[in-house]
N, CA and C atoms as a LAMMPS dump frame, in Angstrom:
ITEM: TIMESTEP
0
ITEM: NUMBER OF ATOMS
330
ITEM: BOX BOUNDS ff ff ff
-5.0000000000000000e+02 5.0000000000000000e+02
-5.0000000000000000e+02 5.0000000000000000e+02
-5.0000000000000000e+02 5.0000000000000000e+02
ITEM: ATOMS id mol type element x y z
1 1 1 N 101.72 174.821 387.964
2 1 2 C 100.272 174.802 387.778
3 1 3 C 99.842 176.175 387.352
4 2 1 N 98.914 176.23 386.435
5 2 2 C 98.516 177.561 385.954
6 2 3 C 97.316 178.05 386.814
7 3 1 N 97.054 179.337 386.682
8 3 2 C 96.017 179.966 387.475
9 3 3 C 94.625 179.547 386.894
10 4 1 N 94.611 178.905 385.786
11 4 2 C 93.363 178.349 385.193
12 4 3 C 92.915 177.071 385.861
13 5 1 N 93.84 176.321 386.462
14 5 2 C 93.492 175.124 387.138
15 5 3 C 92.688 175.479 388.408
16 6 1 N 91.736 174.608 388.726
17 6 2 C 90.921 174.828 389.908
18 6 3 C 90.619 173.496 390.583
19 7 1 N 90.906 173.418 391.856
20 7 2 C 90.726 172.166 392.618
21 7 3 C 89.694 172.342 393.719
22 8 1 N 88.843 171.311 393.872
23 8 2 C 87.925 171.276 394.995
24 8 3 C 88.539 170.328 396.003
25 9 1 N 88.739 170.813 397.221
26 9 2 C 89.386 170.005 398.302
27 9 3 C 88.315 169.804 399.373
28 10 1 N 88.056 168.533 399.646
29 10 2 C 87.113 168.21 400.738
30 10 3 C 87.914 167.507 401.865
31 11 1 N 87.855 168.037 403.042
32 11 2 C 88.559 167.503 404.194
33 11 3 C 87.794 167.63 405.469
34 12 1 N 88.173 166.873 406.506
35 12 2 C 87.569 166.907 407.817
36 12 3 C 88.411 167.663 408.793
37 13 1 N 87.723 168.432 409.648
38 13 2 C 88.422 169.116 410.718
39 13 3 C 87.426 169.378 411.868
40 14 1 N 87.764 168.951 413.018
41 14 2 C 87.024 169.189 414.224
42 14 3 C 85.525 168.8 414.136
43 15 1 N 85.295 167.607 413.566
44 15 2 C 83.953 167.092 413.411
45 15 3 C 83.109 167.704 412.303
46 16 1 N 83.778 168.386 411.428
47 16 2 C 83.045 169.038 410.302
48 16 3 C 83.731 168.713 408.994
49 17 1 N 82.968 168.787 407.89
50 17 2 C 83.482 168.571 406.595
51 17 3 C 83.611 169.901 405.87
52 18 1 N 84.806 170.247 405.434
53 18 2 C 85.098 171.483 404.735
54 18 3 C 85.157 171.204 403.226
55 19 1 N 84.636 172.093 402.446
56 19 2 C 84.727 172.038 400.993
57 19 3 C 85.28 173.387 400.526
58 20 1 N 86.509 173.425 400.02
59 20 2 C 87.088 174.648 399.608
60 20 3 C 87.669 174.557 398.16
61 21 1 N 87.881 175.661 397.54
62 21 2 C 88.451 175.677 396.181
63 21 3 C 89.783 176.413 396.233
64 22 1 N 90.76 175.891 395.454
65 22 2 C 92.057 176.426 395.42
66 22 3 C 92.732 176.3 394.024
67 23 1 N 93.613 177.149 393.71
68 23 2 C 94.336 177.1 392.413
69 23 3 C 95.487 176.208 392.454
70 24 1 N 96.056 175.936 393.673
71 24 2 C 97.254 175.066 393.805
72 24 3 C 97.087 174.118 394.897
73 25 1 N 97.31 172.79 394.581
74 25 2 C 97.272 171.724 395.537
75 25 3 C 98.469 170.848 395.258
76 26 1 N 99.287 170.59 396.257
77 26 2 C 100.48 169.73 396.01
78 26 3 C 100.973 169.096 397.315
79 27 1 N 101.818 168.125 397.146
80 27 2 C 102.428 167.49 398.331
81 27 3 C 103.388 168.524 398.871
82 28 1 N 103.212 168.943 400.099
83 28 2 C 104.069 169.975 400.702
84 28 3 C 105.385 169.479 401.188
85 29 1 N 106.182 170.431 401.678
86 29 2 C 107.474 170.091 402.225
87 29 3 C 107.374 169.417 403.613
88 30 1 N 106.261 169.597 404.223
89 30 2 C 106.017 168.961 405.554
90 30 3 C 105.524 167.538 405.345
91 31 1 N 106.222 166.577 405.848
92 31 2 C 105.837 165.166 405.639
93 31 3 C 104.437 164.897 406.182
94 32 1 N 103.627 164.293 405.345
95 32 2 C 102.261 163.891 405.757
96 32 3 C 101.246 164.951 405.597
97 33 1 N 101.549 166.043 404.913
98 33 2 C 100.65 167.188 404.772
99 33 3 C 100.464 167.474 403.252
100 34 1 N 99.319 167.944 402.914
101 34 2 C 99.016 168.427 401.589
102 34 3 C 98.956 169.975 401.663
103 35 1 N 99.686 170.63 400.788
104 35 2 C 99.744 172.078 400.721
105 35 3 C 98.694 172.636 399.8
106 36 1 N 97.834 173.503 400.337
107 36 2 C 96.769 174.103 399.527
108 36 3 C 96.962 175.601 399.582
109 37 1 N 97.055 176.2 398.397
110 37 2 C 97.232 177.7 398.425
111 37 3 C 96.442 178.312 397.256
112 38 1 N 96.399 179.636 397.31
113 38 2 C 95.626 180.415 396.352
114 38 3 C 94.122 179.993 396.485
115 39 1 N 93.621 180.089 397.678
116 39 2 C 92.178 179.759 397.894
117 39 3 C 91.305 180.698 397.129
118 40 1 N 90.212 180.141 396.625
119 40 2 C 89.268 180.931 395.819
120 40 3 C 87.919 180.907 396.452
121 41 1 N 87.287 182.064 396.62
122 41 2 C 85.918 182.157 397.173
123 41 3 C 85.044 182.884 396.159
124 42 1 N 83.766 182.72 396.299
125 42 2 C 82.815 183.383 395.412
126 42 3 C 82.908 184.901 395.435
127 43 1 N 82.68 185.495 394.347
128 43 2 C 82.756 186.983 394.198
129 43 3 C 81.412 187.524 394.758
130 44 1 N 81.542 188.716 395.3
131 44 2 C 80.347 189.451 395.836
132 44 3 C 79.82 190.338 394.719
133 45 1 N 79.24 189.713 393.702
134 45 2 C 78.699 190.504 392.567
135 45 3 C 77.187 190.616 392.687
136 46 1 N 76.574 189.92 393.652
137 46 2 C 75.131 190.093 393.805
138 46 3 C 74.832 190.477 395.245
139 47 1 N 73.639 190.871 395.462
140 47 2 C 73.188 191.254 396.812
141 47 3 C 73.007 190.054 397.724
142 48 1 N 72.686 188.919 397.139
143 48 2 C 72.478 187.667 397.95
144 48 3 C 73.854 187.162 398.389
145 49 1 N 73.987 186.974 399.727
146 49 2 C 75.24 186.447 400.262
147 49 3 C 74.946 185.142 400.963
148 50 1 N 75.721 184.151 400.676
149 50 2 C 75.56 182.865 401.302
150 50 3 C 76.254 182.849 402.663
151 51 1 N 75.563 182.723 403.784
152 51 2 C 76.195 182.857 405.111
153 51 3 C 77.236 181.765 405.371
154 52 1 N 77.002 180.548 404.877
155 52 2 C 77.952 179.472 405.093
156 52 3 C 79.306 179.744 404.405
157 53 1 N 79.204 180.317 403.16
158 53 2 C 80.424 180.641 402.432
159 53 3 C 81.143 181.837 403.099
160 54 1 N 80.369 182.787 403.605
161 54 2 C 80.987 183.936 404.275
162 54 3 C 81.702 183.51 405.529
163 55 1 N 81.174 182.466 406.258
164 55 2 C 81.782 181.954 407.466
165 55 3 C 83.142 181.326 407.174
166 56 1 N 83.234 180.519 406.086
167 56 2 C 84.482 179.877 405.768
168 56 3 C 85.443 180.877 405.16
169 57 1 N 84.941 181.878 404.425
170 57 2 C 85.786 182.935 403.934
171 57 3 C 86.453 183.748 405.022
172 58 1 N 85.683 183.981 406.056
173 58 2 C 86.212 184.696 407.226
174 58 3 C 87.256 183.871 407.905
175 59 1 N 86.997 182.578 408.068
176 59 2 C 87.961 181.638 408.739
177 59 3 C 89.312 181.613 407.996
178 60 1 N 89.281 181.684 406.752
179 60 2 C 90.547 181.608 405.884
180 60 3 C 90.941 182.98 405.377
181 61 1 N 90.489 184.031 405.985
182 61 2 C 90.67 185.413 405.46
183 61 3 C 92.082 185.811 405.244
184 62 1 N 93.003 185.568 406.171
185 62 2 C 94.379 185.99 406.048
186 62 3 C 95.289 184.837 405.76
187 63 1 N 94.779 183.711 405.261
188 63 2 C 95.572 182.49 404.984
189 63 3 C 96.077 182.572 403.54
190 64 1 N 97.424 182.557 403.373
191 64 2 C 98.011 182.447 402.052
192 64 3 C 98.111 181.029 401.596
193 65 1 N 98.4 180.14 402.556
194 65 2 C 98.604 178.74 402.274
195 65 3 C 98.26 177.968 403.5
196 66 1 N 97.594 176.81 403.321
197 66 2 C 97.252 175.967 404.462
198 66 3 C 97.81 174.582 404.243
199 67 1 N 98.219 173.944 405.302
200 67 2 C 98.721 172.554 405.215
201 67 3 C 97.701 171.654 405.929
202 68 1 N 97.169 170.71 405.143
203 68 2 C 96.166 169.787 405.666
204 68 3 C 96.765 168.443 405.906
205 69 1 N 96.551 167.846 407.089
206 69 2 C 97.098 166.485 407.296
207 69 3 C 96.528 165.505 406.315
208 70 1 N 97.363 164.66 405.761
209 70 2 C 96.96 163.747 404.727
210 70 3 C 95.786 162.881 405.129
211 71 1 N 95.714 162.435 406.363
212 71 2 C 94.613 161.601 406.789
213 71 3 C 93.276 162.313 406.966
214 72 1 N 93.258 163.616 406.827
215 72 2 C 91.983 164.33 406.941
216 72 3 C 91.361 164.61 405.593
217 73 1 N 92.124 164.364 404.543
218 73 2 C 91.631 164.63 403.182
219 73 3 C 90.591 163.54 402.786
220 74 1 N 89.456 163.948 402.355
221 74 2 C 88.441 163.022 401.865
222 74 3 C 88.577 162.86 400.339
223 75 1 N 88.771 164.018 399.677
224 75 2 C 88.801 163.962 398.23
225 75 3 C 89.396 165.255 397.652
226 76 1 N 90.102 165.161 396.57
227 76 2 C 90.598 166.3 395.784
228 76 3 C 90.219 166.09 394.323
229 77 1 N 89.462 167.067 393.769
230 77 2 C 89.029 166.978 392.392
231 77 3 C 89.525 168.212 391.62
232 78 1 N 89.974 168.022 390.392
233 78 2 C 90.22 169.129 389.537
234 78 3 C 88.93 169.428 388.815
235 79 1 N 88.416 170.647 388.884
236 79 2 C 87.064 170.983 388.375
237 79 3 C 87.18 172.133 387.393
238 80 1 N 86.151 172.229 386.529
239 80 2 C 86.096 173.278 385.59
240 80 3 C 85.409 174.569 386.119
241 81 1 N 84.464 174.403 387.017
242 81 2 C 83.756 175.541 387.561
243 81 3 C 83.736 175.502 389.081
244 82 1 N 83.791 176.688 389.652
245 82 2 C 83.761 176.802 391.135
246 82 3 C 82.361 176.769 391.644
247 83 1 N 82.192 176.001 392.741
248 83 2 C 80.943 175.985 393.468
249 83 3 C 81.089 176.792 394.73
250 84 1 N 80.152 176.714 395.594
251 84 2 C 80.178 177.474 396.859
252 84 3 C 81.057 176.676 397.882
253 85 1 N 81.988 177.362 398.539
254 85 2 C 82.715 176.774 399.652
255 85 3 C 81.762 176.641 400.821
256 86 1 N 81.916 175.527 401.543
257 86 2 C 80.979 175.349 402.696
258 86 3 C 81.626 174.469 403.759
259 87 1 N 80.96 174.536 404.906
260 87 2 C 81.301 173.717 406.085
261 87 3 C 79.994 173.007 406.496
262 88 1 N 80.072 171.697 406.656
263 88 2 C 78.895 170.989 407.109
264 88 3 C 79.29 169.977 408.232
265 89 1 N 78.315 169.569 408.964
266 89 2 C 78.53 168.508 409.984
267 89 3 C 78.701 167.195 409.313
268 90 1 N 79.446 166.32 409.869
269 90 2 C 79.677 164.989 409.366
270 90 3 C 78.36 164.208 409.546
271 91 1 N 77.977 163.638 408.45
272 91 2 C 76.711 162.841 408.455
273 91 3 C 77.074 161.364 408.192
274 92 1 N 76.415 160.487 408.854
275 92 2 C 76.653 159.024 408.559
276 92 3 C 77.828 158.448 409.365
277 93 1 N 78.467 157.514 408.698
278 93 2 C 79.502 156.737 409.356
279 93 3 C 80.928 157.175 408.993
280 94 1 N 81.129 158.459 408.86
281 94 2 C 82.443 158.956 408.511
282 94 3 C 83.206 159.38 409.746
283 95 1 N 84.413 158.946 409.915
284 95 2 C 85.249 159.309 411.12
285 95 3 C 86.651 159.494 410.65
286 96 1 N 87.368 160.371 411.372
287 96 2 C 88.773 160.555 411.003
288 96 3 C 89.591 159.354 411.463
289 97 1 N 90.579 159.013 410.671
290 97 2 C 91.506 157.926 411.009
291 97 3 C 92.325 158.351 412.199
292 98 1 N 92.244 157.715 413.334
293 98 2 C 92.835 158.255 414.546
294 98 3 C 94.385 158.088 414.731
295 99 1 N 95.014 157.302 413.898
296 99 2 C 96.453 157.108 414.074
297 99 3 C 97.223 157.631 412.891
298 100 1 N 98.504 157.977 413.056
299 100 2 C 99.244 158.486 411.949
300 100 3 C 99.453 157.396 410.871
301 101 1 N 99.549 157.823 409.621
302 101 2 C 99.793 156.877 408.575
303 101 3 C 101.149 156.241 408.632
304 102 1 N 102.141 157.049 409.018
305 102 2 C 103.484 156.567 409.09
306 102 3 C 104.011 156.732 410.482
307 103 1 N 104.532 155.64 411.049
308 103 2 C 105.112 155.73 412.412
309 103 3 C 106.561 155.414 412.29
310 104 1 N 107.442 156.437 412.53
311 104 2 C 108.864 156.133 412.384
312 104 3 C 109.341 155.146 413.433
313 105 1 N 110.37 154.362 413.024
314 105 2 C 110.906 153.421 413.942
315 105 3 C 111.625 154.115 415.112
316 106 1 N 111.82 153.405 416.159
317 106 2 C 112.49 154.008 417.371
318 106 3 C 113.972 153.954 417.275
319 107 1 N 114.47 153.433 416.179
320 107 2 C 115.942 153.391 416.006
321 107 3 C 116.654 152.116 416.511
322 108 1 N 115.925 151.317 417.296
323 108 2 C 116.525 150.073 417.819
324 108 3 C 116.284 148.947 416.825
325 109 1 N 117.248 148.061 416.773
326 109 2 C 117.044 146.925 415.867
327 109 3 C 116.556 145.747 416.683
328 110 1 N 115.762 144.892 416.089
329 110 2 C 115.185 143.737 416.737
330 110 3 C 116.019 142.562 416.547
């Protein structure tokens, strides 16, 4: 993937919806996880600072790569322009899927 590609990743975590931007999104080596790396945040070129974006930037400050559980992902879009990263409360009837997508067998035959 080139550094020109940009992805918007929307996922749920601890009752909140996160919207972040990254240069690389792929199926990771960890089963059931999406690997997101090269996170991109808005540049501080103006005096006006968005407090919600600063909060998420601080949360991911030293993160090179994050692994998101597949069942927490709401949407991944490849976009042309970056918007503001943000965290918001879940509104409406959205809830995390409470069980794993894949349940390995216990090894016994029926």
